[in-house]
C-alpha positions as CSV (number, residue, x, y, z in Angstrom):
1,M,-38.7,-21.4,30.7
2,I,-36.6,-20.5,27.7
3,R,-38.6,-19.3,24.7
4,E,-37.7,-20.7,21.3
5,A,-36.1,-18.2,18.9
6,M,-38.4,-17.0,16.1
7,K,-37.6,-17.8,12.5
8,S,-37.3,-15.0,10.0
9,M,-36.9,-13.9,6.5
10,R,-34.1,-11.4,6.0
11,F,-32.0,-9.8,3.4
12,I,-28.2,-9.4,3.6
13,F,-26.9,-6.7,1.2
14,G,-23.4,-6.5,-0.1
15,A,-22.9,-10.3,-0.9
16,S,-20.4,-11.3,-3.5
17,Q,-22.9,-13.9,-4.9
18,P,-26.6,-14.5,-4.4
19,I,-27.6,-17.2,-1.9
20,V,-30.9,-18.4,-0.6
21,A,-30.2,-20.2,2.7
22,T,-32.6,-21.8,5.1
23,E,-31.0,-21.8,8.6
24,D,-33.5,-20.3,11.1
25,G,-35.8,-19.2,8.3
26,V,-35.0,-17.9,4.8
27,R,-31.9,-15.7,4.4
28,I,-31.4,-14.0,1.0
29,E,-27.8,-12.8,0.4
30,L,-28.0,-10.1,-2.3
31,P,-25.2,-9.0,-4.7
32,V,-26.3,-5.4,-4.2
33,P,-23.4,-3.3,-3.0
34,L,-24.0,-1.6,0.3
35,L,-22.9,2.1,0.3
36,S,-24.1,3.2,3.7
37,G,-26.2,2.0,6.5
38,K,-27.6,-1.3,7.8
39,R,-26.5,-4.4,5.9
40,D,-29.2,-6.7,7.4
41,A,-32.9,-6.1,6.6
42,R,-35.3,-8.3,8.7
43,I,-38.4,-8.6,6.6
44,A,-40.7,-11.0,8.4
45,N,-40.6,-12.9,11.7
46,L,-42.4,-16.3,12.0
47,E,-43.1,-18.7,14.8
48,P,-40.4,-21.1,15.9
49,D,-42.3,-24.1,14.5
50,A,-42.6,-22.5,11.1
51,H,-42.4,-25.1,8.3
52,T,-39.7,-24.9,5.6
53,V,-40.4,-26.1,2.0
54,H,-37.5,-26.4,-0.4
55,L,-38.2,-25.4,-4.0
56,D,-36.2,-25.6,-7.2
57,H,-33.8,-22.7,-6.8
58,G,-35.3,-21.5,-3.5
59,A,-37.4,-22.1,-0.4
60,T,-40.4,-20.9,1.6
61,I,-41.2,-20.8,5.3
62,C,-44.7,-20.5,6.7
63,D,-46.6,-20.5,9.9
64,S,-50.3,-20.1,10.6
65,R,-50.3,-16.4,9.6
66,L,-47.3,-15.7,7.3
67,L,-45.5,-17.2,4.4
68,A,-42.1,-15.9,3.2
69,G,-39.9,-17.2,0.4
70,A,-37.3,-16.6,-2.2
71,L,-36.1,-17.9,-5.6
72,C,-32.7,-17.4,-7.1
73,I,-32.7,-18.5,-10.7
74,P,-29.3,-18.8,-12.5
75,D,-29.0,-17.7,-16.2
76,P,-32.7,-16.9,-16.5
77,Y,-33.0,-16.7,-20.2
78,P,-35.2,-16.2,-22.2
79,L,-36.1,-13.8,-19.4
80,A,-39.8,-13.4,-20.1
81,E,-40.4,-17.1,-20.1
82,Q,-38.2,-17.7,-17.1
83,T,-39.9,-14.9,-15.2
84,R,-43.3,-16.4,-16.0
85,Q,-42.3,-19.8,-14.8
86,A,-40.7,-18.3,-11.6
87,Y,-43.9,-16.4,-10.8
88,E,-46.0,-19.5,-11.4
89,T,-43.9,-21.1,-8.7
90,V,-44.4,-18.1,-6.4
91,I,-48.2,-18.2,-6.9
92,R,-48.4,-22.0,-6.4
93,S,-46.4,-21.6,-3.2
94,C,-48.9,-19.1,-1.8
95,Q,-52.1,-20.9,-2.6
96,D,-53.6,-20.5,0.9
97,Y,-52.1,-17.0,1.4
98,A,-52.5,-13.6,-0.2
99,L,-49.4,-12.0,-1.7
100,V,-48.4,-8.8,0.1
101,R,-45.0,-7.7,-1.1
102,I,-42.5,-8.9,-3.8
103,W,-38.9,-7.9,-4.3
104,N,-37.4,-8.5,-7.7
105,Y,-33.7,-8.3,-8.6
106,V,-33.4,-8.4,-12.4
107,P,-30.1,-9.1,-14.2
108,H,-28.9,-6.1,-16.3
109,I,-32.4,-4.5,-16.1
110,N,-31.8,-1.7,-18.7
111,Q,-30.0,-3.9,-21.3
112,H,-31.7,-5.7,-24.1
113,T,-32.4,-9.4,-24.1
114,G,-33.6,-10.5,-27.4
115,D,-35.9,-7.9,-28.9
116,L,-36.9,-6.3,-25.5
117,E,-35.2,-4.4,-22.7
118,A,-34.7,-6.7,-19.8
119,Y,-37.2,-4.9,-17.6
120,R,-39.9,-5.1,-20.3
121,A,-39.2,-8.8,-20.8
122,F,-39.5,-9.3,-17.0
123,C,-42.8,-7.4,-16.9
124,K,-44.1,-9.5,-19.8
125,G,-43.5,-12.7,-18.0
126,R,-44.7,-11.4,-14.6
127,S,-47.9,-10.0,-16.1
128,E,-48.7,-13.3,-17.9
129,A,-48.4,-15.2,-14.7
130,F,-50.7,-12.8,-12.8
131,A,-53.2,-12.8,-15.6
132,D,-53.4,-16.6,-15.6
133,H,-54.5,-16.5,-12.0
134,Q,-56.4,-13.2,-11.8
135,L,-54.7,-12.1,-8.6
136,A,-54.7,-8.7,-6.9
137,M,-51.5,-6.8,-7.4
138,P,-49.2,-6.8,-4.4
139,A,-46.6,-4.1,-3.5
140,A,-43.3,-4.7,-5.3
141,S,-40.0,-3.3,-6.5
142,A,-37.7,-4.3,-9.4
143,V,-34.1,-3.1,-9.6
144,G,-31.2,-4.3,-11.6
145,I,-28.1,-6.3,-10.5
146,H,-24.9,-7.0,-12.4
147,H,-25.1,-10.8,-11.9
148,P,-26.7,-13.4,-14.2
149,F,-29.5,-14.3,-11.7
150,L,-33.1,-13.5,-11.3
151,I,-33.9,-13.1,-7.6
152,I,-37.5,-13.0,-6.4
153,A,-38.4,-12.7,-2.7
154,F,-41.9,-12.5,-1.4
155,I,-44.2,-12.5,1.6
156,A,-47.9,-13.5,1.9
157,T,-50.4,-13.7,4.7
158,R,-53.7,-15.2,5.8
159,D,-54.6,-11.9,7.4
160,P,-56.7,-9.3,5.5
161,V,-54.7,-7.3,2.9
162,V,-55.4,-3.9,1.4
163,H,-53.6,-2.6,-1.7
164,V,-53.2,1.1,-2.1
165,E,-52.6,3.4,-5.1
166,N,-51.1,6.9,-5.4
167,P,-53.7,9.4,-6.8
168,E,-51.0,11.3,-8.6
169,Q,-49.7,8.2,-10.4
170,V,-51.4,6.0,-13.0
171,P,-51.6,2.5,-11.5
172,A,-48.6,0.6,-12.9
173,Y,-50.8,-2.2,-14.2
174,C,-52.7,0.4,-16.3
175,Y,-49.6,1.9,-18.0
176,P,-49.9,2.4,-21.8
177,D,-48.0,0.1,-24.1
178,T,-45.3,2.7,-24.8
179,Y,-43.6,1.1,-21.7
180,G,-43.7,-2.5,-23.2
181,P,-46.0,-5.2,-24.4
182,R,-47.3,-5.9,-20.9
183,P,-47.5,-3.4,-18.0
184,P,-45.8,-3.7,-14.6
185,S,-47.8,-5.8,-12.1
186,F,-47.8,-4.2,-8.7
187,S,-49.7,-1.8,-6.4
188,R,-48.0,1.3,-4.9
189,A,-48.4,-0.1,-1.3
190,S,-49.9,-3.0,0.6
191,L,-51.1,-3.3,4.2
192,I,-51.6,-6.3,6.4
193,H,-54.4,-5.9,9.0
194,G,-53.1,-8.2,11.7
195,G,-55.4,-10.2,13.9
196,D,-54.2,-8.3,16.9
197,G,-55.5,-5.0,15.4
198,R,-52.2,-3.7,14.3
199,T,-51.5,-2.8,10.6
200,R,-48.2,-3.2,8.8
201,A,-47.5,-1.3,5.6
202,F,-45.2,-2.0,2.7
203,V,-44.6,0.9,0.3
204,S,-43.4,-0.2,-3.1
205,G,-40.2,1.0,-4.7
206,T,-41.0,4.6,-5.5
207,A,-39.3,7.0,-7.9
208,A,-39.8,10.3,-9.7
209,I,-42.9,9.4,-11.7
210,K,-46.0,11.5,-12.0
211,G,-48.9,10.1,-14.0
212,H,-46.9,7.5,-15.8
213,A,-44.0,9.8,-16.9
214,S,-40.5,10.1,-15.5
215,M,-39.7,13.5,-14.1
216,Y,-36.5,15.6,-14.2
217,S,-34.2,13.3,-16.2
218,G,-30.6,13.8,-15.1
219,S,-31.4,15.9,-12.0
220,L,-30.7,14.0,-8.8
221,A,-31.9,16.7,-6.4
222,D,-35.2,17.1,-8.3
223,Q,-35.8,13.4,-8.6
224,V,-35.3,13.0,-4.9
225,E,-37.8,15.7,-4.1
226,V,-40.5,14.2,-6.4
227,T,-39.8,10.7,-4.9
228,L,-40.2,12.1,-1.4
229,D,-43.4,13.8,-2.5
230,N,-44.8,10.5,-3.8
231,L,-43.8,8.8,-0.6
232,S,-45.6,11.5,1.5
233,I,-48.7,11.0,-0.6
234,M,-48.5,7.3,0.0
235,Q,-48.2,7.7,3.7
236,R,-51.4,9.8,3.7
237,E,-53.1,7.2,1.6
238,V,-51.9,4.4,3.9
239,A,-53.0,6.4,7.0
240,K,-56.6,6.2,5.7
241,H,-56.5,2.5,6.3
242,R,-55.0,2.7,9.8
243,S,-57.0,3.3,12.9
244,G,-55.8,6.1,15.1
245,M,-53.0,7.2,12.8
246,P,-52.3,10.9,12.1
247,E,-53.1,12.2,8.6
248,S,-49.7,13.8,8.3
249,C,-46.5,11.7,8.9
250,K,-43.0,11.4,7.6
251,P,-42.6,9.9,4.1
252,L,-40.4,7.1,5.3
253,L,-41.3,4.2,7.6
254,G,-39.1,2.2,10.0
255,D,-37.1,0.2,7.5
256,T,-36.0,2.0,4.3
257,T,-33.8,1.0,1.3
258,I,-32.5,3.7,-1.1
259,Y,-31.4,2.4,-4.4
260,I,-29.1,4.6,-6.4
261,R,-27.8,4.2,-10.0
262,K,-24.5,6.0,-9.4
263,P,-22.5,5.3,-6.3
264,D,-21.0,8.8,-6.3
265,H,-24.5,10.1,-5.6
266,A,-24.5,8.5,-2.2
267,A,-23.1,11.4,-0.2
268,E,-25.5,13.9,-1.7
269,I,-28.6,11.7,-1.1
270,I,-27.5,11.0,2.5
271,R,-27.1,14.8,3.0
272,M,-30.5,15.5,1.5
273,L,-32.3,12.9,3.6
274,D,-30.4,13.7,6.7
275,S,-31.3,17.4,6.4
276,K,-34.9,16.4,6.5
277,D,-34.4,14.0,9.4
278,L,-35.5,11.0,7.3
279,L,-32.6,8.6,7.9
280,S,-33.1,6.0,10.7
281,P,-30.8,3.3,12.1
282,T,-32.5,0.8,9.8
283,S,-32.0,2.8,6.6
284,R,-29.5,1.8,4.0
285,V,-28.2,3.2,0.6
286,V,-27.3,0.6,-2.0
287,H,-26.1,0.6,-5.6
288,A,-28.5,-0.8,-8.1
289,D,-29.9,0.1,-11.5
290,I,-33.4,1.6,-11.6
291,C,-36.1,0.1,-13.9
292,R,-36.1,3.1,-16.2
293,A,-32.7,4.3,-17.6
294,E,-33.5,8.0,-16.9
295,L,-34.2,7.4,-13.2
296,L,-31.4,7.8,-10.7
297,V,-33.0,6.8,-7.4
298,E,-35.7,4.6,-6.0
299,I,-36.8,4.3,-2.4
300,E,-38.8,1.6,-0.7
301,T,-40.0,1.7,2.9
302,Q,-42.0,-0.5,5.3
303,D,-43.2,-0.8,8.9
304,P,-41.2,-3.0,11.3
305,D,-42.5,-6.5,11.6
306,I,-45.5,-6.9,13.8
307,A,-44.2,-10.1,15.2
308,A,-40.8,-8.5,16.0
309,A,-42.6,-5.8,18.0
310,S,-44.4,-8.3,20.1
311,A,-41.6,-10.9,20.5
């Protein structure tokens, strides 16, 4: 008997233009230049009979356990209002599921749009949407692209979810108003406790921030060290919610994306991570702007998909 192929949500880095396609699931082609590593990131695997719903500027796919989706909004201005509307769409799409992880690709994230920096305008719209629905904050990342599109990809689940914070960082949703009129809306990590007893962790985009302050402006090596320290802390925090997991583990999980502001930093970052045996066949280095202008690198990491492991 031939088993039907599972559907999936996956990212394709290095695209010339953003695309959300729905063949065999949801495929998000990202205009984020790939500098090194694996181009394809498989985020979630769903059952062969998973149902696809087409949205304005995007789509979702869902089965009995998972929901995955993406929006790709052209010319998203004014950015705060367009972000709020996009997040209203995301939240409505996930009515029977709990949000776990969101990926945000924001146009020209460090430039001003109106009277606000783009990232602050984005945070304003996102925060307003979350506040309207009083939702728990999922893991997330937000990096900048040089295309006039707002791309939001997300996964949600009907399994139990735990959101985790870094004890050496102020929760992002509690940042002071020096960072904008509304704080960022995300947790440092989220975990899905699957019905089969396995746990899948998603660690948010992580950078050289302690408390709420950026560290070592202009120093790539120091920022990488602080970022890895934060990721190590998060792995210890995540391990507290896993059964049978060691307290000490590597800072990076199975699938890792390293966002760097300057492409000519790629070789140095690869050398630093390789010397610590932290690169895997599913790692990639890509070129994107980081949410704060002084930050040079951001790293996100996650467990392989539970469904993929059992397929």
